[in-house]
Chimera marker file (.cmm) of the C-alpha trace (Angstrom):
<marker_set name="trace">
<marker id="1" x="0.000" y="0.000" z="0.000" r="1" g="1" b="0" radius="0.5"/>
<marker id="2" x="1.154" y="3.512" z="-0.732" r="1" g="1" b="0" radius="0.5"/>
<marker id="3" x="-0.178" y="6.999" z="-0.222" r="1" g="1" b="0" radius="0.5"/>
<marker id="4" x="0.172" y="9.521" z="-2.996" r="1" g="1" b="0" radius="0.5"/>
<marker id="5" x="-1.021" y="13.083" z="-3.295" r="1" g="1" b="0" radius="0.5"/>
<marker id="6" x="-4.387" y="13.856" z="-4.854" r="1" g="1" b="0" radius="0.5"/>
<marker id="7" x="-4.068" y="14.941" z="-8.515" r="1" g="1" b="0" radius="0.5"/>
<marker id="8" x="-6.271" y="16.673" z="-11.070" r="1" g="1" b="0" radius="0.5"/>
<marker id="9" x="-6.459" y="13.443" z="-13.096" r="1" g="1" b="0" radius="0.5"/>
<marker id="10" x="-8.258" y="11.763" z="-10.159" r="1" g="1" b="0" radius="0.5"/>
<marker id="11" x="-11.645" y="13.188" z="-11.212" r="1" g="1" b="0" radius="0.5"/>
<marker id="12" x="-13.406" y="9.870" z="-11.993" r="1" g="1" b="0" radius="0.5"/>
<marker id="13" x="-12.197" y="8.398" z="-8.698" r="1" g="1" b="0" radius="0.5"/>
<marker id="14" x="-13.070" y="11.580" z="-6.751" r="1" g="1" b="0" radius="0.5"/>
<marker id="15" x="-16.566" y="11.628" z="-8.232" r="1" g="1" b="0" radius="0.5"/>
<marker id="16" x="-17.056" y="8.020" z="-7.243" r="1" g="1" b="0" radius="0.5"/>
<marker id="17" x="-15.857" y="8.443" z="-3.677" r="1" g="1" b="0" radius="0.5"/>
<marker id="18" x="-18.013" y="11.535" z="-3.123" r="1" g="1" b="0" radius="0.5"/>
<marker id="19" x="-21.203" y="10.326" z="-4.836" r="1" g="1" b="0" radius="0.5"/>
<marker id="20" x="-21.355" y="6.646" z="-3.820" r="1" g="1" b="0" radius="0.5"/>
<marker id="21" x="-24.375" y="6.196" z="-1.502" r="1" g="1" b="0" radius="0.5"/>
<marker id="22" x="-22.633" y="3.391" z="0.433" r="1" g="1" b="0" radius="0.5"/>
<marker id="23" x="-19.662" y="5.647" z="1.156" r="1" g="1" b="0" radius="0.5"/>
<marker id="24" x="-21.864" y="8.392" z="2.578" r="1" g="1" b="0" radius="0.5"/>
<marker id="25" x="-24.501" y="6.281" z="4.362" r="1" g="1" b="0" radius="0.5"/>
<marker id="26" x="-23.261" y="7.435" z="7.790" r="1" g="1" b="0" radius="0.5"/>
<marker id="27" x="-22.260" y="10.908" z="6.631" r="1" g="1" b="0" radius="0.5"/>
<marker id="28" x="-25.600" y="12.411" z="5.650" r="1" g="1" b="0" radius="0.5"/>
<marker id="29" x="-25.800" y="11.089" z="2.092" r="1" g="1" b="0" radius="0.5"/>
<marker id="30" x="-23.723" y="11.442" z="-1.072" r="1" g="1" b="0" radius="0.5"/>
<marker id="31" x="-22.823" y="14.731" z="-2.699" r="1" g="1" b="0" radius="0.5"/>
<marker id="32" x="-24.219" y="15.639" z="-6.121" r="1" g="1" b="0" radius="0.5"/>
<marker id="33" x="-21.893" y="15.138" z="-9.109" r="1" g="1" b="0" radius="0.5"/>
<marker id="34" x="-22.204" y="18.820" z="-9.933" r="1" g="1" b="0" radius="0.5"/>
<marker id="35" x="-19.363" y="20.639" z="-8.245" r="1" g="1" b="0" radius="0.5"/>
<marker id="36" x="-17.040" y="17.659" z="-7.715" r="1" g="1" b="0" radius="0.5"/>
<marker id="37" x="-14.639" y="18.834" z="-10.442" r="1" g="1" b="0" radius="0.5"/>
<marker id="38" x="-14.428" y="22.263" z="-8.787" r="1" g="1" b="0" radius="0.5"/>
<marker id="39" x="-13.939" y="20.597" z="-5.376" r="1" g="1" b="0" radius="0.5"/>
<marker id="40" x="-11.103" y="18.501" z="-6.804" r="1" g="1" b="0" radius="0.5"/>
<marker id="41" x="-9.425" y="21.626" z="-8.190" r="1" g="1" b="0" radius="0.5"/>
<marker id="42" x="-9.764" y="23.423" z="-4.822" r="1" g="1" b="0" radius="0.5"/>
<marker id="43" x="-8.446" y="20.400" z="-2.947" r="1" g="1" b="0" radius="0.5"/>
<marker id="44" x="-5.437" y="19.991" z="-5.258" r="1" g="1" b="0" radius="0.5"/>
<marker id="45" x="-4.625" y="23.723" z="-4.933" r="1" g="1" b="0" radius="0.5"/>
<marker id="46" x="-4.904" y="23.432" z="-1.149" r="1" g="1" b="0" radius="0.5"/>
<marker id="47" x="-2.450" y="20.537" z="-1.206" r="1" g="1" b="0" radius="0.5"/>
<marker id="48" x="-0.057" y="22.368" z="-3.488" r="1" g="1" b="0" radius="0.5"/>
<marker id="49" x="0.000" y="25.275" z="-1.039" r="1" g="1" b="0" radius="0.5"/>
<marker id="50" x="0.659" y="22.717" z="1.757" r="1" g="1" b="0" radius="0.5"/>
<marker id="51" x="-2.391" y="23.958" z="3.666" r="1" g="1" b="0" radius="0.5"/>
<marker id="52" x="-4.171" y="20.602" z="3.624" r="1" g="1" b="0" radius="0.5"/>
<marker id="53" x="-2.944" y="17.107" z="2.888" r="1" g="1" b="0" radius="0.5"/>
<marker id="54" x="-5.136" y="14.809" z="0.829" r="1" g="1" b="0" radius="0.5"/>
<marker id="55" x="-3.659" y="11.402" z="0.163" r="1" g="1" b="0" radius="0.5"/>
<marker id="56" x="-4.995" y="8.771" z="-2.193" r="1" g="1" b="0" radius="0.5"/>
<marker id="57" x="-4.750" y="5.194" z="-0.949" r="1" g="1" b="0" radius="0.5"/>
<marker id="58" x="-3.241" y="2.911" z="-3.597" r="1" g="1" b="0" radius="0.5"/>
<marker id="59" x="-3.273" y="-0.752" z="-2.496" r="1" g="1" b="0" radius="0.5"/>
<marker id="60" x="-1.061" y="-1.965" z="-5.346" r="1" g="1" b="0" radius="0.5"/>
<marker id="61" x="1.391" y="0.666" z="-6.631" r="1" g="1" b="0" radius="0.5"/>
<marker id="62" x="2.011" y="-1.404" z="-9.782" r="1" g="1" b="0" radius="0.5"/>
<marker id="63" x="-1.666" y="-1.318" z="-10.761" r="1" g="1" b="0" radius="0.5"/>
<marker id="64" x="-2.150" y="2.210" z="-9.423" r="1" g="1" b="0" radius="0.5"/>
<marker id="65" x="-5.883" y="1.803" z="-8.811" r="1" g="1" b="0" radius="0.5"/>
<marker id="66" x="-7.060" y="4.221" z="-6.108" r="1" g="1" b="0" radius="0.5"/>
<marker id="67" x="-9.033" y="2.685" z="-3.236" r="1" g="1" b="0" radius="0.5"/>
<marker id="68" x="-9.744" y="5.661" z="-0.975" r="1" g="1" b="0" radius="0.5"/>
<marker id="69" x="-8.533" y="8.876" z="0.593" r="1" g="1" b="0" radius="0.5"/>
<marker id="70" x="-6.967" y="10.092" z="3.827" r="1" g="1" b="0" radius="0.5"/>
<marker id="71" x="-7.135" y="13.870" z="4.259" r="1" g="1" b="0" radius="0.5"/>
<marker id="72" x="-5.631" y="15.941" z="7.061" r="1" g="1" b="0" radius="0.5"/>
<marker id="73" x="-6.735" y="19.535" z="7.399" r="1" g="1" b="0" radius="0.5"/>
<marker id="74" x="-7.110" y="22.443" z="9.780" r="1" g="1" b="0" radius="0.5"/>
<marker id="75" x="-10.472" y="24.126" z="10.262" r="1" g="1" b="0" radius="0.5"/>
<marker id="76" x="-12.559" y="25.907" z="12.845" r="1" g="1" b="0" radius="0.5"/>
<marker id="77" x="-14.818" y="23.896" z="15.136" r="1" g="1" b="0" radius="0.5"/>
<marker id="78" x="-16.704" y="25.330" z="18.074" r="1" g="1" b="0" radius="0.5"/>
<marker id="79" x="-14.800" y="28.588" z="17.827" r="1" g="1" b="0" radius="0.5"/>
<marker id="80" x="-11.286" y="27.125" z="17.809" r="1" g="1" b="0" radius="0.5"/>
<marker id="81" x="-8.856" y="25.939" z="15.156" r="1" g="1" b="0" radius="0.5"/>
<marker id="82" x="-8.453" y="22.148" z="15.138" r="1" g="1" b="0" radius="0.5"/>
<marker id="83" x="-6.650" y="19.582" z="12.995" r="1" g="1" b="0" radius="0.5"/>
<marker id="84" x="-8.726" y="16.724" z="11.637" r="1" g="1" b="0" radius="0.5"/>
<marker id="85" x="-8.089" y="13.436" z="9.874" r="1" g="1" b="0" radius="0.5"/>
<marker id="86" x="-10.664" y="11.450" z="7.954" r="1" g="1" b="0" radius="0.5"/>
<marker id="87" x="-10.641" y="8.415" z="5.706" r="1" g="1" b="0" radius="0.5"/>
<marker id="88" x="-12.809" y="6.727" z="3.125" r="1" g="1" b="0" radius="0.5"/>
<marker id="89" x="-12.272" y="3.421" z="1.370" r="1" g="1" b="0" radius="0.5"/>
<marker id="90" x="-14.387" y="2.309" z="-1.585" r="1" g="1" b="0" radius="0.5"/>
<marker id="91" x="-16.688" y="-0.631" z="-0.753" r="1" g="1" b="0" radius="0.5"/>
<marker id="92" x="-14.831" y="-3.190" z="-2.868" r="1" g="1" b="0" radius="0.5"/>
<marker id="93" x="-11.594" y="-2.458" z="-0.967" r="1" g="1" b="0" radius="0.5"/>
<marker id="94" x="-13.058" y="-2.466" z="2.553" r="1" g="1" b="0" radius="0.5"/>
<marker id="95" x="-12.254" y="-5.162" z="5.099" r="1" g="1" b="0" radius="0.5"/>
<marker id="96" x="-8.599" y="-5.519" z="4.035" r="1" g="1" b="0" radius="0.5"/>
<marker id="97" x="-6.974" y="-3.248" z="6.611" r="1" g="1" b="0" radius="0.5"/>
<marker id="98" x="-6.275" y="-0.505" z="4.056" r="1" g="1" b="0" radius="0.5"/>
<marker id="99" x="-7.854" y="2.291" z="6.093" r="1" g="1" b="0" radius="0.5"/>
<marker id="100" x="-5.833" y="1.460" z="9.207" r="1" g="1" b="0" radius="0.5"/>
<marker id="101" x="-2.603" y="1.166" z="7.196" r="1" g="1" b="0" radius="0.5"/>
<marker id="102" x="-3.291" y="4.439" z="5.377" r="1" g="1" b="0" radius="0.5"/>
<marker id="103" x="-4.201" y="6.341" z="8.552" r="1" g="1" b="0" radius="0.5"/>
<marker id="104" x="-1.056" y="4.972" z="10.216" r="1" g="1" b="0" radius="0.5"/>
<marker id="105" x="1.094" y="6.139" z="7.285" r="1" g="1" b="0" radius="0.5"/>
<marker id="106" x="-0.548" y="9.579" z="7.174" r="1" g="1" b="0" radius="0.5"/>
<marker id="107" x="-0.098" y="10.076" z="10.929" r="1" g="1" b="0" radius="0.5"/>
<marker id="108" x="3.559" y="9.026" z="10.668" r="1" g="1" b="0" radius="0.5"/>
<marker id="109" x="4.076" y="11.651" z="7.930" r="1" g="1" b="0" radius="0.5"/>
<marker id="110" x="2.348" y="14.327" z="10.024" r="1" g="1" b="0" radius="0.5"/>
<marker id="111" x="4.477" y="13.480" z="13.045" r="1" g="1" b="0" radius="0.5"/>
<marker id="112" x="7.696" y="13.558" z="10.991" r="1" g="1" b="0" radius="0.5"/>
<marker id="113" x="6.711" y="16.939" z="9.513" r="1" g="1" b="0" radius="0.5"/>
<marker id="114" x="5.617" y="18.382" z="12.860" r="1" g="1" b="0" radius="0.5"/>
<marker id="115" x="2.130" y="19.113" z="11.463" r="1" g="1" b="0" radius="0.5"/>
<marker id="116" x="-1.480" y="18.627" z="12.503" r="1" g="1" b="0" radius="0.5"/>
<marker id="117" x="-0.814" y="18.030" z="16.214" r="1" g="1" b="0" radius="0.5"/>
<marker id="118" x="-3.027" y="17.185" z="17.963" r="1" g="1" b="0" radius="0.5"/>
<marker id="119" x="-5.185" y="15.467" z="15.369" r="1" g="1" b="0" radius="0.5"/>
<marker id="120" x="-8.913" y="14.873" z="15.821" r="1" g="1" b="0" radius="0.5"/>
<marker id="121" x="-11.199" y="12.302" z="14.206" r="1" g="1" b="0" radius="0.5"/>
<marker id="122" x="-15.007" y="12.263" z="14.168" r="1" g="1" b="0" radius="0.5"/>
<marker id="123" x="-16.334" y="8.879" z="12.986" r="1" g="1" b="0" radius="0.5"/>
<marker id="124" x="-20.070" y="8.294" z="13.299" r="1" g="1" b="0" radius="0.5"/>
<marker id="125" x="-20.976" y="6.585" z="16.567" r="1" g="1" b="0" radius="0.5"/>
<marker id="126" x="-22.395" y="3.708" z="14.491" r="1" g="1" b="0" radius="0.5"/>
<marker id="127" x="-19.221" y="3.248" z="12.408" r="1" g="1" b="0" radius="0.5"/>
<marker id="128" x="-17.537" y="0.432" z="14.344" r="1" g="1" b="0" radius="0.5"/>
<marker id="129" x="-14.618" y="-0.074" z="11.903" r="1" g="1" b="0" radius="0.5"/>
<marker id="130" x="-13.560" y="3.594" z="11.980" r="1" g="1" b="0" radius="0.5"/>
<marker id="131" x="-13.971" y="3.839" z="15.745" r="1" g="1" b="0" radius="0.5"/>
<marker id="132" x="-11.873" y="0.653" z="16.001" r="1" g="1" b="0" radius="0.5"/>
<marker id="133" x="-9.089" y="2.286" z="13.978" r="1" g="1" b="0" radius="0.5"/>
<marker id="134" x="-9.049" y="5.257" z="16.353" r="1" g="1" b="0" radius="0.5"/>
<marker id="135" x="-8.869" y="2.986" z="19.384" r="1" g="1" b="0" radius="0.5"/>
<marker id="136" x="-6.178" y="0.745" z="17.878" r="1" g="1" b="0" radius="0.5"/>
<marker id="137" x="-3.977" y="3.717" z="16.936" r="1" g="1" b="0" radius="0.5"/>
<marker id="138" x="-4.055" y="5.242" z="20.395" r="1" g="1" b="0" radius="0.5"/>
<marker id="139" x="-6.582" y="8.035" z="19.959" r="1" g="1" b="0" radius="0.5"/>
<marker id="140" x="-8.275" y="9.163" z="23.180" r="1" g="1" b="0" radius="0.5"/>
<marker id="141" x="-12.090" y="9.068" z="23.115" r="1" g="1" b="0" radius="0.5"/>
<marker id="142" x="-13.338" y="12.462" z="24.289" r="1" g="1" b="0" radius="0.5"/>
<marker id="143" x="-17.040" y="11.600" z="23.971" r="1" g="1" b="0" radius="0.5"/>
<marker id="144" x="-20.026" y="11.798" z="21.665" r="1" g="1" b="0" radius="0.5"/>
<marker id="145" x="-20.673" y="15.074" z="19.857" r="1" g="1" b="0" radius="0.5"/>
<marker id="146" x="-23.024" y="16.581" z="17.320" r="1" g="1" b="0" radius="0.5"/>
<marker id="147" x="-20.934" y="17.261" z="14.220" r="1" g="1" b="0" radius="0.5"/>
<marker id="148" x="-22.084" y="19.026" z="11.058" r="1" g="1" b="0" radius="0.5"/>
<marker id="149" x="-21.085" y="17.613" z="7.685" r="1" g="1" b="0" radius="0.5"/>
<marker id="150" x="-21.796" y="19.360" z="4.370" r="1" g="1" b="0" radius="0.5"/>
<marker id="151" x="-25.173" y="17.610" z="4.222" r="1" g="1" b="0" radius="0.5"/>
<marker id="152" x="-26.314" y="16.783" z="7.777" r="1" g="1" b="0" radius="0.5"/>
<marker id="153" x="-25.797" y="17.011" z="11.506" r="1" g="1" b="0" radius="0.5"/>
<marker id="154" x="-24.243" y="13.739" z="12.651" r="1" g="1" b="0" radius="0.5"/>
<marker id="155" x="-23.781" y="11.936" z="15.949" r="1" g="1" b="0" radius="0.5"/>
<marker id="156" x="-20.052" y="11.201" z="16.140" r="1" g="1" b="0" radius="0.5"/>
<marker id="157" x="-17.402" y="10.063" z="18.541" r="1" g="1" b="0" radius="0.5"/>
<marker id="158" x="-14.727" y="12.711" z="19.079" r="1" g="1" b="0" radius="0.5"/>
<marker id="159" x="-11.267" y="11.163" z="19.218" r="1" g="1" b="0" radius="0.5"/>
<marker id="160" x="-7.973" y="13.036" z="19.710" r="1" g="1" b="0" radius="0.5"/>
<marker id="161" x="-4.384" y="11.908" z="19.262" r="1" g="1" b="0" radius="0.5"/>
<marker id="162" x="-1.262" y="13.716" z="20.376" r="1" g="1" b="0" radius="0.5"/>
<marker id="163" x="1.325" y="12.758" z="17.793" r="1" g="1" b="0" radius="0.5"/>
<marker id="164" x="4.045" y="12.576" z="20.458" r="1" g="1" b="0" radius="0.5"/>
<marker id="165" x="2.315" y="9.378" z="21.658" r="1" g="1" b="0" radius="0.5"/>
<marker id="166" x="2.143" y="7.872" z="18.167" r="1" g="1" b="0" radius="0.5"/>
<marker id="167" x="2.684" y="5.067" z="17.393" r="1" g="1" b="0" radius="0.5"/>
<marker id="168" x="0.988" y="3.535" z="20.424" r="1" g="1" b="0" radius="0.5"/>
<link id1="1" id2="2" r="1" g="1" b="0" radius="0.2"/>
<link id1="2" id2="3" r="1" g="1" b="0" radius="0.2"/>
<link id1="3" id2="4" r="1" g="1" b="0" radius="0.2"/>
<link id1="4" id2="5" r="1" g="1" b="0" radius="0.2"/>
<link id1="5" id2="6" r="1" g="1" b="0" radius="0.2"/>
<link id1="6" id2="7" r="1" g="1" b="0" radius="0.2"/>
<link id1="7" id2="8" r="1" g="1" b="0" radius="0.2"/>
<link id1="8" id2="9" r="1" g="1" b="0" radius="0.2"/>
<link id1="9" id2="10" r="1" g="1" b="0" radius="0.2"/>
<link id1="10" id2="11" r="1" g="1" b="0" radius="0.2"/>
<link id1="11" id2="12" r="1" g="1" b="0" radius="0.2"/>
<link id1="12" id2="13" r="1" g="1" b="0" radius="0.2"/>
<link id1="13" id2="14" r="1" g="1" b="0" radius="0.2"/>
<link id1="14" id2="15" r="1" g="1" b="0" radius="0.2"/>
<link id1="15" id2="16" r="1" g="1" b="0" radius="0.2"/>
<link id1="16" id2="17" r="1" g="1" b="0" radius="0.2"/>
<link id1="17" id2="18" r="1" g="1" b="0" radius="0.2"/>
<link id1="18" id2="19" r="1" g="1" b="0" radius="0.2"/>
<link id1="19" id2="20" r="1" g="1" b="0" radius="0.2"/>
<link id1="20" id2="21" r="1" g="1" b="0" radius="0.2"/>
<link id1="21" id2="22" r="1" g="1" b="0" radius="0.2"/>
<link id1="22" id2="23" r="1" g="1" b="0" radius="0.2"/>
<link id1="23" id2="24" r="1" g="1" b="0" radius="0.2"/>
<link id1="24" id2="25" r="1" g="1" b="0" radius="0.2"/>
<link id1="25" id2="26" r="1" g="1" b="0" radius="0.2"/>
<link id1="26" id2="27" r="1" g="1" b="0" radius="0.2"/>
<link id1="27" id2="28" r="1" g="1" b="0" radius="0.2"/>
<link id1="28" id2="29" r="1" g="1" b="0" radius="0.2"/>
<link id1="29" id2="30" r="1" g="1" b="0" radius="0.2"/>
<link id1="30" id2="31" r="1" g="1" b="0" radius="0.2"/>
<link id1="31" id2="32" r="1" g="1" b="0" radius="0.2"/>
<link id1="32" id2="33" r="1" g="1" b="0" radius="0.2"/>
<link id1="33" id2="34" r="1" g="1" b="0" radius="0.2"/>
<link id1="34" id2="35" r="1" g="1" b="0" radius="0.2"/>
<link id1="35" id2="36" r="1" g="1" b="0" radius="0.2"/>
<link id1="36" id2="37" r="1" g="1" b="0" radius="0.2"/>
<link id1="37" id2="38" r="1" g="1" b="0" radius="0.2"/>
<link id1="38" id2="39" r="1" g="1" b="0" radius="0.2"/>
<link id1="39" id2="40" r="1" g="1" b="0" radius="0.2"/>
<link id1="40" id2="41" r="1" g="1" b="0" radius="0.2"/>
<link id1="41" id2="42" r="1" g="1" b="0" radius="0.2"/>
<link id1="42" id2="43" r="1" g="1" b="0" radius="0.2"/>
<link id1="43" id2="44" r="1" g="1" b="0" radius="0.2"/>
<link id1="44" id2="45" r="1" g="1" b="0" radius="0.2"/>
<link id1="45" id2="46" r="1" g="1" b="0" radius="0.2"/>
<link id1="46" id2="47" r="1" g="1" b="0" radius="0.2"/>
<link id1="47" id2="48" r="1" g="1" b="0" radius="0.2"/>
<link id1="48" id2="49" r="1" g="1" b="0" radius="0.2"/>
<link id1="49" id2="50" r="1" g="1" b="0" radius="0.2"/>
<link id1="50" id2="51" r="1" g="1" b="0" radius="0.2"/>
<link id1="51" id2="52" r="1" g="1" b="0" radius="0.2"/>
<link id1="52" id2="53" r="1" g="1" b="0" radius="0.2"/>
<link id1="53" id2="54" r="1" g="1" b="0" radius="0.2"/>
<link id1="54" id2="55" r="1" g="1" b="0" radius="0.2"/>
<link id1="55" id2="56" r="1" g="1" b="0" radius="0.2"/>
<link id1="56" id2="57" r="1" g="1" b="0" radius="0.2"/>
<link id1="57" id2="58" r="1" g="1" b="0" radius="0.2"/>
<link id1="58" id2="59" r="1" g="1" b="0" radius="0.2"/>
<link id1="59" id2="60" r="1" g="1" b="0" radius="0.2"/>
<link id1="60" id2="61" r="1" g="1" b="0" radius="0.2"/>
<link id1="61" id2="62" r="1" g="1" b="0" radius="0.2"/>
<link id1="62" id2="63" r="1" g="1" b="0" radius="0.2"/>
<link id1="63" id2="64" r="1" g="1" b="0" radius="0.2"/>
<link id1="64" id2="65" r="1" g="1" b="0" radius="0.2"/>
<link id1="65" id2="66" r="1" g="1" b="0" radius="0.2"/>
<link id1="66" id2="67" r="1" g="1" b="0" radius="0.2"/>
<link id1="67" id2="68" r="1" g="1" b="0" radius="0.2"/>
<link id1="68" id2="69" r="1" g="1" b="0" radius="0.2"/>
<link id1="69" id2="70" r="1" g="1" b="0" radius="0.2"/>
<link id1="70" id2="71" r="1" g="1" b="0" radius="0.2"/>
<link id1="71" id2="72" r="1" g="1" b="0" radius="0.2"/>
<link id1="72" id2="73" r="1" g="1" b="0" radius="0.2"/>
<link id1="73" id2="74" r="1" g="1" b="0" radius="0.2"/>
<link id1="74" id2="75" r="1" g="1" b="0" radius="0.2"/>
<link id1="75" id2="76" r="1" g="1" b="0" radius="0.2"/>
<link id1="76" id2="77" r="1" g="1" b="0" radius="0.2"/>
<link id1="77" id2="78" r="1" g="1" b="0" radius="0.2"/>
<link id1="78" id2="79" r="1" g="1" b="0" radius="0.2"/>
<link id1="79" id2="80" r="1" g="1" b="0" radius="0.2"/>
<link id1="80" id2="81" r="1" g="1" b="0" radius="0.2"/>
<link id1="81" id2="82" r="1" g="1" b="0" radius="0.2"/>
<link id1="82" id2="83" r="1" g="1" b="0" radius="0.2"/>
<link id1="83" id2="84" r="1" g="1" b="0" radius="0.2"/>
<link id1="84" id2="85" r="1" g="1" b="0" radius="0.2"/>
<link id1="85" id2="86" r="1" g="1" b="0" radius="0.2"/>
<link id1="86" id2="87" r="1" g="1" b="0" radius="0.2"/>
<link id1="87" id2="88" r="1" g="1" b="0" radius="0.2"/>
<link id1="88" id2="89" r="1" g="1" b="0" radius="0.2"/>
<link id1="89" id2="90" r="1" g="1" b="0" radius="0.2"/>
<link id1="90" id2="91" r="1" g="1" b="0" radius="0.2"/>
<link id1="91" id2="92" r="1" g="1" b="0" radius="0.2"/>
<link id1="92" id2="93" r="1" g="1" b="0" radius="0.2"/>
<link id1="93" id2="94" r="1" g="1" b="0" radius="0.2"/>
<link id1="94" id2="95" r="1" g="1" b="0" radius="0.2"/>
<link id1="95" id2="96" r="1" g="1" b="0" radius="0.2"/>
<link id1="96" id2="97" r="1" g="1" b="0" radius="0.2"/>
<link id1="97" id2="98" r="1" g="1" b="0" radius="0.2"/>
<link id1="98" id2="99" r="1" g="1" b="0" radius="0.2"/>
<link id1="99" id2="100" r="1" g="1" b="0" radius="0.2"/>
<link id1="100" id2="101" r="1" g="1" b="0" radius="0.2"/>
<link id1="101" id2="102" r="1" g="1" b="0" radius="0.2"/>
<link id1="102" id2="103" r="1" g="1" b="0" radius="0.2"/>
<link id1="103" id2="104" r="1" g="1" b="0" radius="0.2"/>
<link id1="104" id2="105" r="1" g="1" b="0" radius="0.2"/>
<link id1="105" id2="106" r="1" g="1" b="0" radius="0.2"/>
<link id1="106" id2="107" r="1" g="1" b="0" radius="0.2"/>
<link id1="107" id2="108" r="1" g="1" b="0" radius="0.2"/>
<link id1="108" id2="109" r="1" g="1" b="0" radius="0.2"/>
<link id1="109" id2="110" r="1" g="1" b="0" radius="0.2"/>
<link id1="110" id2="111" r="1" g="1" b="0" radius="0.2"/>
<link id1="111" id2="112" r="1" g="1" b="0" radius="0.2"/>
<link id1="112" id2="113" r="1" g="1" b="0" radius="0.2"/>
<link id1="113" id2="114" r="1" g="1" b="0" radius="0.2"/>
<link id1="114" id2="115" r="1" g="1" b="0" radius="0.2"/>
<link id1="115" id2="116" r="1" g="1" b="0" radius="0.2"/>
<link id1="116" id2="117" r="1" g="1" b="0" radius="0.2"/>
<link id1="117" id2="118" r="1" g="1" b="0" radius="0.2"/>
<link id1="118" id2="119" r="1" g="1" b="0" radius="0.2"/>
<link id1="119" id2="120" r="1" g="1" b="0" radius="0.2"/>
<link id1="120" id2="121" r="1" g="1" b="0" radius="0.2"/>
<link id1="121" id2="122" r="1" g="1" b="0" radius="0.2"/>
<link id1="122" id2="123" r="1" g="1" b="0" radius="0.2"/>
<link id1="123" id2="124" r="1" g="1" b="0" radius="0.2"/>
<link id1="124" id2="125" r="1" g="1" b="0" radius="0.2"/>
<link id1="125" id2="126" r="1" g="1" b="0" radius="0.2"/>
<link id1="126" id2="127" r="1" g="1" b="0" radius="0.2"/>
<link id1="127" id2="128" r="1" g="1" b="0" radius="0.2"/>
<link id1="128" id2="129" r="1" g="1" b="0" radius="0.2"/>
<link id1="129" id2="130" r="1" g="1" b="0" radius="0.2"/>
<link id1="130" id2="131" r="1" g="1" b="0" radius="0.2"/>
<link id1="131" id2="132" r="1" g="1" b="0" radius="0.2"/>
<link id1="132" id2="133" r="1" g="1" b="0" radius="0.2"/>
<link id1="133" id2="134" r="1" g="1" b="0" radius="0.2"/>
<link id1="134" id2="135" r="1" g="1" b="0" radius="0.2"/>
<link id1="135" id2="136" r="1" g="1" b="0" radius="0.2"/>
<link id1="136" id2="137" r="1" g="1" b="0" radius="0.2"/>
<link id1="137" id2="138" r="1" g="1" b="0" radius="0.2"/>
<link id1="138" id2="139" r="1" g="1" b="0" radius="0.2"/>
<link id1="139" id2="140" r="1" g="1" b="0" radius="0.2"/>
<link id1="140" id2="141" r="1" g="1" b="0" radius="0.2"/>
<link id1="141" id2="142" r="1" g="1" b="0" radius="0.2"/>
<link id1="142" id2="143" r="1" g="1" b="0" radius="0.2"/>
<link id1="143" id2="144" r="1" g="1" b="0" radius="0.2"/>
<link id1="144" id2="145" r="1" g="1" b="0" radius="0.2"/>
<link id1="145" id2="146" r="1" g="1" b="0" radius="0.2"/>
<link id1="146" id2="147" r="1" g="1" b="0" radius="0.2"/>
<link id1="147" id2="148" r="1" g="1" b="0" radius="0.2"/>
<link id1="148" id2="149" r="1" g="1" b="0" radius="0.2"/>
<link id1="149" id2="150" r="1" g="1" b="0" radius="0.2"/>
<link id1="150" id2="151" r="1" g="1" b="0" radius="0.2"/>
<link id1="151" id2="152" r="1" g="1" b="0" radius="0.2"/>
<link id1="152" id2="153" r="1" g="1" b="0" radius="0.2"/>
<link id1="153" id2="154" r="1" g="1" b="0" radius="0.2"/>
<link id1="154" id2="155" r="1" g="1" b="0" radius="0.2"/>
<link id1="155" id2="156" r="1" g="1" b="0" radius="0.2"/>
<link id1="156" id2="157" r="1" g="1" b="0" radius="0.2"/>
<link id1="157" id2="158" r="1" g="1" b="0" radius="0.2"/>
<link id1="158" id2="159" r="1" g="1" b="0" radius="0.2"/>
<link id1="159" id2="160" r="1" g="1" b="0" radius="0.2"/>
<link id1="160" id2="161" r="1" g="1" b="0" radius="0.2"/>
<link id1="161" id2="162" r="1" g="1" b="0" radius="0.2"/>
<link id1="162" id2="163" r="1" g="1" b="0" radius="0.2"/>
<link id1="163" id2="164" r="1" g="1" b="0" radius="0.2"/>
<link id1="164" id2="165" r="1" g="1" b="0" radius="0.2"/>
<link id1="165" id2="166" r="1" g="1" b="0" radius="0.2"/>
<link id1="166" id2="167" r="1" g="1" b="0" radius="0.2"/>
<link id1="167" id2="168" r="1" g="1" b="0" radius="0.2"/>
</marker_set>
């Protein structure tokens, strides 16, 4: 497995990951196709300016087929700046440990670069695999919170990791 930076030629993949109903079942529903190309352009520009990191998960570097994403970004939440990590893996690649491996690799890069510390994650309370990743990687569970996504208010677990304690 490797992580590579998001690129402009990832449009078909990016559309799929953002519009697949299964991917967004616990995140308030999929996004419409309209606007995904513009989102991709904004996200690539944000990466190029080193503001945000958006990695594409590639299970087999020889084949190069993307399986998901792991973004790290800073934003405002409840009146304060926070760092957040998220991850998505396409349904046909789930259950293989790719998300955990990709999150581990992304956190290792953040720690080495001295970025995104502490890092927060907000998986839905009903998303056992993602909550399991947080627990396994040493995140501290801070509690359940109401969290707004682009399309809905969600019930999530708030996890935080101080990169100095990573890996667990």
